[in-house]
C-alpha positions as CSV (number, residue, x, y, z in Angstrom):
1,M,91.8,21.8,-237.1
2,I,94.9,24.0,-236.8
3,D,93.9,26.0,-240.0
4,W,90.3,26.2,-238.9
5,L,91.1,27.6,-235.5
6,G,92.8,30.9,-234.8
7,P,96.1,31.2,-232.8
8,E,94.4,32.0,-229.6
9,E,91.8,29.3,-230.0
10,W,94.4,26.6,-230.9
11,Q,96.5,27.8,-227.9
12,A,93.4,27.2,-225.6
13,V,92.8,23.7,-227.1
14,R,96.5,22.7,-226.6
15,L,96.5,24.0,-223.0
16,S,93.2,22.1,-222.3
17,L,94.7,18.9,-223.6
18,K,97.8,19.4,-221.5
19,V,95.9,20.3,-218.3
20,S,93.5,17.4,-218.7
21,A,96.2,14.8,-219.4
22,T,98.2,16.0,-216.4
23,A,95.1,16.0,-214.2
24,V,94.3,12.4,-215.1
25,A,97.9,11.1,-214.8
26,A,98.4,12.8,-211.5
27,S,95.1,11.6,-209.9
28,L,95.0,8.1,-211.3
29,P,97.1,6.4,-208.6
30,L,95.0,8.0,-205.8
31,G,91.9,7.2,-207.7
32,L,92.8,3.5,-207.9
33,L,93.5,3.5,-204.1
34,C,90.3,5.2,-203.2
35,A,88.2,3.0,-205.5
36,L,89.8,-0.2,-204.1
37,A,89.4,1.0,-200.5
38,L,85.7,1.8,-201.1
39,A,85.0,-1.4,-203.0
40,K,86.9,-3.9,-200.9
41,G,87.7,-2.2,-197.6
42,R,85.8,-2.3,-194.3
43,F,87.3,0.2,-192.0
44,P,86.2,3.1,-189.7
45,G,85.8,6.3,-191.7
46,R,84.8,4.5,-194.9
47,Q,81.7,6.6,-195.3
48,L,83.7,9.7,-194.6
49,L,86.1,8.8,-197.4
50,N,83.2,8.2,-199.7
51,G,81.8,11.6,-198.8
52,L,85.1,13.3,-199.4
53,V,85.5,11.6,-202.8
54,H,82.1,12.8,-204.0
55,L,82.2,16.2,-202.4
56,P,83.3,18.0,-205.6
57,L,80.1,16.8,-207.2
58,I,78.0,18.5,-204.5
59,L,79.8,21.7,-203.9
60,P,79.5,24.6,-206.3
61,P,82.6,24.6,-208.5
62,V,83.3,28.2,-207.4
63,V,83.4,27.1,-203.8
64,T,86.0,24.4,-204.7
65,G,88.0,27.0,-206.6
66,Y,87.9,29.5,-203.7
67,L,89.0,26.8,-201.2
68,L,91.9,25.9,-203.5
69,L,92.9,29.6,-203.8
70,V,92.8,30.0,-200.0
71,A,94.9,26.9,-199.5
72,F,97.4,27.3,-202.3
73,S,97.9,31.0,-202.5
74,R,101.3,32.4,-201.4
75,Q,100.0,33.2,-198.0
76,G,97.9,30.1,-197.7
77,P,98.7,27.1,-195.4
78,L,99.9,24.9,-198.3
79,G,101.1,27.6,-200.7
80,S,103.4,29.2,-198.1
81,V,105.1,25.8,-197.7
82,L,105.3,24.9,-201.4
83,E,106.4,28.3,-202.7
84,P,110.0,28.2,-201.2
85,L,110.3,24.8,-202.9
86,G,109.5,26.3,-206.3
87,I,106.1,24.6,-206.4
88,S,103.3,27.0,-207.3
89,F,99.7,26.4,-208.3
90,A,97.8,29.7,-208.0
91,F,97.4,31.5,-211.3
92,R,99.5,28.8,-213.1
93,W,98.6,26.0,-215.5
94,T,99.5,23.5,-212.8
95,G,96.7,25.0,-210.7
96,A,94.3,24.5,-213.6
97,A,95.4,20.9,-213.7
98,L,94.9,20.6,-209.9
99,A,91.4,22.1,-210.1
100,A,90.5,19.8,-213.0
101,A,91.8,16.8,-211.2
102,I,89.7,17.5,-208.1
103,M,86.5,18.2,-210.0
104,A,86.9,15.1,-212.2
105,F,88.0,12.8,-209.3
106,P,84.5,11.5,-208.4
107,L,83.8,10.6,-212.0
108,M,87.1,8.7,-212.1
109,V,86.5,6.8,-208.9
110,R,82.9,5.7,-209.5
111,P,83.5,3.4,-212.5
112,M,86.6,2.0,-210.9
113,R,84.8,1.2,-207.7
114,L,82.0,-0.6,-209.5
115,A,84.6,-2.6,-211.5
116,F,86.4,-3.6,-208.4
117,E,83.1,-4.6,-206.7
118,A,82.3,-6.8,-209.7
119,V,85.5,-8.9,-209.3
120,P,84.5,-12.3,-207.8
121,P,86.0,-12.6,-204.4
122,A,86.4,-16.3,-204.9
123,L,89.0,-15.7,-207.6
124,E,91.0,-13.5,-205.3
125,Q,90.8,-16.0,-202.5
126,A,91.9,-18.8,-204.8
127,A,95.0,-16.8,-205.8
128,A,95.7,-16.1,-202.1
129,T,95.5,-19.8,-201.1
130,L,98.1,-20.5,-203.8
131,G,100.5,-18.3,-201.9
132,A,100.1,-15.0,-203.8
133,S,100.6,-11.9,-201.8
134,R,98.0,-9.2,-201.6
135,L,99.9,-7.1,-204.1
136,R,100.3,-10.0,-206.5
137,V,96.6,-10.8,-206.2
138,F,95.8,-7.2,-207.1
139,A,98.2,-7.1,-210.0
140,T,97.4,-10.4,-211.5
141,V,93.7,-11.0,-210.7
142,T,91.8,-7.9,-209.4
143,L,93.3,-5.2,-211.7
144,P,93.1,-7.1,-215.0
145,L,89.4,-8.0,-214.3
146,A,88.6,-4.4,-213.3
147,L,90.6,-2.9,-216.2
148,P,87.6,-1.9,-218.3
149,G,86.2,0.2,-215.4
150,V,89.7,1.7,-214.8
151,V,90.0,2.8,-218.4
152,A,86.4,4.1,-218.5
153,G,87.0,6.1,-215.3
154,A,90.2,7.6,-216.6
155,I,88.7,8.7,-219.9
156,L,85.6,10.0,-218.3
157,A,87.8,12.1,-215.9
158,F,89.7,13.4,-219.0
159,A,86.5,14.5,-220.6
160,K,85.3,16.2,-217.4
161,A,88.6,17.9,-217.0
162,M,88.4,19.3,-220.5
163,G,85.1,21.0,-219.6
164,E,86.0,22.3,-216.2
165,F,85.3,26.0,-215.8
166,G,84.1,27.3,-212.4
167,A,86.8,26.0,-210.1
168,T,89.5,26.8,-212.7
169,I,88.6,30.5,-213.3
170,T,88.2,31.1,-209.6
171,F,91.5,29.5,-208.6
172,V,93.8,30.4,-211.5
173,S,91.9,33.2,-213.3
174,N,91.8,33.4,-217.1
175,I,95.3,34.2,-218.3
176,P,96.0,33.8,-222.0
177,G,98.7,31.2,-222.7
178,E,98.9,30.2,-219.0
179,T,95.4,29.3,-217.6
180,R,93.0,30.0,-220.5
181,T,91.6,26.6,-221.3
182,V,88.8,26.0,-223.8
183,P,85.9,26.7,-221.4
184,T,87.4,29.9,-220.1
185,A,88.4,30.9,-223.6
186,I,84.7,30.5,-224.7
187,Y,83.7,32.7,-221.8
188,A,86.3,35.4,-222.8
189,F,85.4,35.4,-226.4
190,L,81.7,35.9,-225.5
191,Q,82.6,39.0,-223.7
192,M,84.4,40.5,-226.7
193,P,82.6,42.2,-229.6
194,G,82.7,40.0,-232.6
195,G,84.0,37.0,-230.6
196,E,81.0,34.8,-231.2
197,G,82.6,33.0,-234.1
198,A,85.6,32.0,-232.1
199,A,83.4,30.9,-229.2
200,L,81.3,28.8,-231.6
201,R,84.3,27.1,-233.0
202,L,85.6,26.2,-229.6
203,V,82.1,24.9,-228.6
204,A,82.3,22.6,-231.6
205,V,85.8,21.4,-230.6
206,S,84.5,20.8,-227.1
207,V,81.6,18.7,-228.3
208,V,83.8,16.7,-230.6
209,L,86.4,16.0,-227.9
210,A,83.8,15.1,-225.3
211,M,81.9,12.7,-227.6
212,G,85.2,11.3,-228.9
213,A,86.4,10.6,-225.3
214,L,83.1,8.8,-224.5
215,L,83.2,6.7,-227.7
216,V,86.8,5.7,-227.1
217,S,86.0,4.8,-223.5
218,E,83.1,2.6,-224.6
219,W,85.2,0.9,-227.3
220,L,88.2,0.3,-225.1
221,S,86.0,-1.0,-222.2
222,R,84.3,-3.5,-224.5
223,R,87.6,-4.6,-226.1
224,I,89.3,-5.1,-222.8
225,A,86.3,-6.9,-221.4
226,R,86.4,-9.3,-224.3
227,R,90.1,-10.0,-223.8
228,V,89.6,-10.6,-220.1
229,A,86.7,-13.0,-220.8
230,A,88.8,-14.9,-223.3
């Protein structure tokens, strides 16, 4: 793949992989908490939480990117606090990871929530009656049984993050080597005379990576499900 792609194209692929992996790793703990709360919790504001989790699916990506830019710019309410601490998101690859994480978050939470809902409450109650704490019940009963859904959600979020465009280009622009991911690189190459070949190669890479992520997700989910059943 390295020889087939040009330097700029390979740079965009590497940055996309870095951004997507960072987005999934950073959002996974929060995704688990939200999925568990929505699946098992009964509390005031549950529907509000559900709406907030799925809001990125409904809002236009450009709107999400603009809201991130307003919040995390140097003069923004969050950016002005983080900037003195050396934490910057606007027009940085970390901002691309933040945008990708937010846009992929609903697709991460949904499979996890369904997996947690499918765990039989009787098994959790049996472990609790044996003296296990809530944390131990979650770690030894709930999470192992829901693991196929957790893995599927994480890989689906990775695939979504690889294809994120609208929020990313609005929030962090399209800076080569810093924020130019595969989708924004495709857009840039299509604006250049003679750039169709590079754009087509990146389109092929995107299709391969997306299909590969979905196939790996399916394979891992089935394998983990078989182990749990055994």
